[in-house]
Structure formats: C-alpha cells, structure tokens
C-alpha positions, -999 to +999 in steps of 0.1 A: +147+270+683+151+233+671+184+234+653+183+197+647+150+200+630+164+226+606+192+203+593+170+185+566+158+219+553+193+233+553+206+203+535+178+206+510+187+242+504+224+234+499+214+206+474+191+230+455+218+257+453+245+233+443+223+217+415+214+252+403+250+265+403+262+234+384+234+236+358+238+273+353+276+272+352+277+245+325+251+263+303+267+298+308+302+283+301+289+268+268+272+300+258+301+323+265+326+299+249+305+302+217+311+339+218+348+335+226+358+308+201+339+323+171+353+358+181+388+343+181+382+326+147+370+359+132+399+379+146+382+396+176+404+395+207+389+384+240+405+401+270+385+383+297+365+351+299+347+351+332+326+324+348+307+343+375+307+379+385+322+399+414+355+393+432+379+370+413+387+337+430+411+324+404+425+336+371+452+329+346+463+345+313+468+322+283+493+326+255+469+347+235+465+373+263+430+362+274+424+362+311+404+332+322+388+337+356+364+322+381+345+348+401+327+346+435+291+350+423+284+319+401+252+333+386+263+340+350+294+349+331+307+370+303+334+376+276+349+410+275+364+417+241+390+443+233+374+478+232+345+468+254+336+490+283+317+464+302+304+428+302+275+438+279+299+448+251+294+486+256+318+507+236+349+521+254+355+550+231+385+563+249+403+529+248+394+524+211+406+559+201+441+550+214+444+520+191+458+518+156+437+508+126+451+473+127+444+470+165+408+483+160+402+454+137+406+431+167+379+449+187+342+440+188+335+476+175+361+478+148+357+443+133+337+438+101+300+435+104+300+398+095+326+390+122+306+408+149+273+392+138+288+357+139+304+363+172+272+375+188+250+348+173+275+321+184+264+322+221+228+312+215+238+288+187+262+269+211+233+266+235+211+250+209+240+228+198+246+217+234+210+206+236+213+187+203+244+169+215+227+158+247+196+146+227+219+127+204+238+112+233+206+101+249+195+084+217+228+067+213+227+055+249+191+044+251+183+039+214+149+047+198+119+025+196+115+003+165+082+000+148+082-038+154+056-050+179+084-066+200+088-063+238+120-048+250+115-048+288+084-053+310+073-029+337+066-046+370+029-046+381+009-065+408-006-091+385-012-128+392-009-147+360+011-148+327+027-116+315+046-104+285+083-112+285+113-095+267+115-107+231+078-115+227+063-104+194+027-093+199+006-108+172-029-098+185-044-077+213-080-084+222-084-105+191-072-078+167-040-082+146-011-060+155+014-060+126+034-030+140+039-011+172+016+018+161-012-007+158-005-022+192-008+013+207-040+021+187-057-012+195-046-010+231-062+024+236-095+011+222-097-017+248-118-006+278-098-006+311-098-040+328-076-062+350-065-083+320-069-085+283-062-114+258-029-115+239-016-137+211+022-136+210+051-154+193+077-166+219+107-188+210+092-197+176+058-208+190+025-190+193+010-185+228-024-171+238-031-159+274-048-131+294-022-106+305-021-072+322-038-042+307-017-027+280-016+008+295-014+001+333-014+028+360+024+028+362+043+061+367+068+063+338+080+097+350+075+121+379+075+158+370+097+180+393+078+205+415+046+186+410+021+172+435+033+137+429+070+147+433+062+165+466+043+134+478+074+113+472+061+092+443+088+076+421+091+063+386+078+027+385+052+032+412+018+016+404-014+034+414-037+006+424-066+027+439-077+063+442-101+071+471-107+034+475-117+029+438-096+002+421-075+014+392-066-008+362-055+018+336-035+050+336-064+066+317-085+061+348-059+080+369-061+108+343-099+109+344-102+110+382-075+136+386-089+157+358-124+157+374-110+164+409-113+202+407-083+204+429-097+184+459-073+161+479-070+125+466-060+094+485-037+072+464-029+036+472+006+028+457+023-005+449+061-002+450+083-033+446+058-055+464+049-031+491+016-012+493+011+022+510-012+052+509-004+088+503-025+120+497-019+148+473-038+177+458-039+181+420-027+214+406-040+235+377-016+234+348-015+248+313-005+222+287+004+226+250-020+209+226-012+193+193-029+222+175-004+246+190-026+261+217-029+254+254-055+237+276-059+241+314-062+208+334-057+195+368-026+173+371-005+155+397+027+153+376+028+116+365+033+103+330+023+069+318+026+047+288+027+011+275+032-017+301+064-025+283+093-007+268+094-014+230+124-031+214+150-004+205+175+002+178+204+026+176+200+054+150+227+063+126+246+096+129+224+115+103+192+102+117+203+111+153+211+146+142+177+149+125+158+136+155+177+158+179+170+189+157+133+180+157+134+177+195+152+210+199+127+227+176+098+212+194+110+225+228+116+260+213+083+261+196+064+250+227+082+276+248+075+304+224+039+294+222+037+294+260+051+329+262+027+342+236-003+327+253+008+342+286+013+376+270-023+374+255-038+362+288-048+328+274-029+310+302-017+320+336+015+341+339+024+318+368+038+295+341+068+319+340+093+310+367+124+328+379+157+317+394+141+301+425+118+279+403+147+270+381+169+261+411+141+239+425+137+222+391+175+217+390+176+200+423+145+178+415+160+167+382+194+159+399+176+139+427+161+116+400+195+106+386+222+117+362+202+110+331+173+132+344+197+160+353+214+159+319+180+160+301+171+190+323+204+207+311+193+202+275+159+218+281+174+247+301+201+252+274+174+256+248+156+281+270+188+302+276+196+302+238+160+312+229+159+339+256+191+355+244+177+358+209+149+381+221+154+416+205+161+433+238+192+456+240+218+440+264+208+405+251+224+390+221+192+394+201+194+432+207+229+433+194+218+414+163+191+440+157+217+467+159+238+448+133+208+444+111+202+481+113+238+487+103+235+462+074+205+481+061+215+517+067+253+513+062+261+527+097+255+516+133+232+535+157+250+564+173+268+560+206+241+581+224+213+560+209+231+528+219+235+540+255+198+549+258+186+516+242+210+496+264+197+513+295+161+507+284+169+470+276+185+466+311+154+481+327+131+457+307+153+427+316+154+436+353+116+441+353+111+406+338+134+391+363+116+407+392+082+395+377+095+360+374+110+360+409+076+373+422+060+342+406+085+320+424+072+332+457+035+339+452+023+314+425+012+280+437 
C-alpha cells in the first residue's frame, strides 16, 4: 500500500472533520445558550450545559450550580434543566416528586407555560439572530452597493485597451444614458456579447469616450462548494476565455453552453493572473429556485458572475442593516422551505437533501475559500438549524412548542404516557430522516 499517497487524502479528511466540528460546535453552542439564558431569565434552573455527547473531557460548576462541560463526541449539545430525565427534556417524575412547590417552579416541567415556551423557542431564535448578526457584520465590513453608476473596483480581465477605473461615473453604455446603477445593469444586459462595447464616462471632472471590456465578462465572482468548478480547482477571479475552443466574451455565453451541454464533458480555457491553462469538467444537474417561488432543473458548473466592476459602496445605518439582514434571513428560510416542499411533492430530486457528510464537505470547502466564506456558511447553516428545530416533530423544539400549544388550548399538557409515545415516534422519524440524508451523501451524484 502506498502510504505516502494517502497523506493528501488523510489531510483532506482531517480538514473536513475540523471545519465541520468547528461550524457545528459554534452553531450548537449558540442554540443551546439561547435555551440556557432565557431559561435562567425565566427562573428555570439548568443543571448541565454540554457541548458534545459521551464521556466528559472537561467540566466546571459555576456559582449558580450549572455544570458546564465539554464531551468527547462533538456532534451536538444539550441543556439539561432541573427535573429533566434526559437531554431531550423528558420528565423525571421521581426527581420532581421529591421537590417542594417552590423548587418545582425552577424545573422545565413545573414552570409557568409562558416561561417554558420562551425557553424552548429561544434556541431556534438565537440561531436566526446569529445569522442576522453575521449578515449585519458583512454589510458593515463590505458595505452595500449604492444606486450611483460609479465604479468601486475593476475585475481584472485579459483586455488590450482602455478600461474602467475606480471612481469612474458611467454616463452611457453603448450610446444609452445610464443615470443610475440599475440602468447600467439593464442596458448592459441588452448589449449582445462582444469583445468590447462603447462607454462614455466622467473621470476627474472630464468626459471620456472609449471602447472597453464587455460589461458582464466571463469572470468567476464565486465558486460554489461541492460543484464541478470547485472540484476542477477553479477560483474566484478566474476568467473563462474559451469553451471547447469557442472564444467566450460574456458570462451569459458560459451559461448558455453549460445549460445546453446535457452533462457532457467541457474543456475550459482559463485566464488566471496572466497565465492561461485548460481544465475539463462535467456540468451537473441542479434544482434552482425561481423568482416565482418554484424550482427549475438546469445543468450547472458552480460559477457565479456579474458586472465587470464592483459598484461603489456605502455603509448602511444600524436600522437599515437590521432590516436588510432580516430580509436575507427570511429569503434563506423561504427558499429552504420551498425546496423541502418541492422534494416532498416530487417536483425536484430528493438528492438536494444532504446529511452530515455533505455538510462536512461544504464546511471544508467554505473554510478553504477564506474566513469570510466560512463565516457566511455559518450564517446559512445557522438558519437551517433554527428552521429544522422548529419542525413540529417530538424531540425537536417545534414538537415541544406543539405540546405547549396543546396545553394553552386545553388547559393541561399531554399525559406522561402520551408524551413518551410521541417522543419515541419523533425520535424514530428524526433517525429515519438522518439515515435518508446520509444515504444521499453516499449515493447521490
């Protein structure tokens, strides 16, 4: 056996596991801290806060009597409140029966309904808030595009001649006035792909006309993890100059050729920082959300494109940043729910549902693209975890909220026997979904 040859694969596996554990641990810690802190605020005592399961590696007891521990299996976590029989907040009837009335008030099962409801809902809520905080941070760090037709930064392309420069105000594109950024985009999309197009700009107080690069060049703005382009080693900033020997001038041409490929292998000629090389890849079938809320199946290689320049940016105020981050969080949630519904109805492939292996690979891919990419991935995963926990399945937070809703309507909670049966059924459903997702990880393309 070639042990030396296994070192790169082994190193990749370690990197994948490390990225997955870090991502999951952060998100689980935020989720469980939501349960813990709101429980504490509402008078429910937490006996154990555990990051991970299994044998305890490290623990300490704080001044409130809560044991904080780090366990050997870093694939989740839990908060065990006073009166709980397990990590899923099952009722320990024997332990509760030995408590006084005042002590029962500090258990999850003896606290008022409002306190229990807030404590349960806090876990998913903290996941959504984590995503919003990350989105806000990204906006404050990178800014948001203004509607002014002003160039912020120019993407490098192999072009001999004059190009746009930072600070240029675009007055016209192909002879049409462009009073704002939206018009620049609209006019630019109407111009047929070509090596160059005419511009009229304002630079340093003077107007200048010249033929510059096409407005939507074949530049990779982003590379999707676990995509054909990612596996082929393409990077953000790469310029696709030809496909199967056909010269490419616009990103739309890349989309057209890939879309019509029917999954056949393509030869891409890439320009990267002045160097030109060839690579081959095979487009993959993908289900994409549409503006109308549905999905469409297309062949993709995992590249995203855009304008040949980054627009001038501004930094939003606090209220605007919160509003924009909430809109982004809702968009991710809505798209995810739509995807699950379309999978359930058979409209799109169930291979879109991935399990722990797929998530681990995505974690490693995001981390390999830099800190900003990894943090963005954390936000997306945090939304997914918060949304999943709200599903009305016993064992999950959503199932507990359903029990609390039942109690609010009927005046009494479900019986202990009914709870045990439903919790067992919920656990079976959850395990079945996990096995199904894990099967997708191994057998879906």
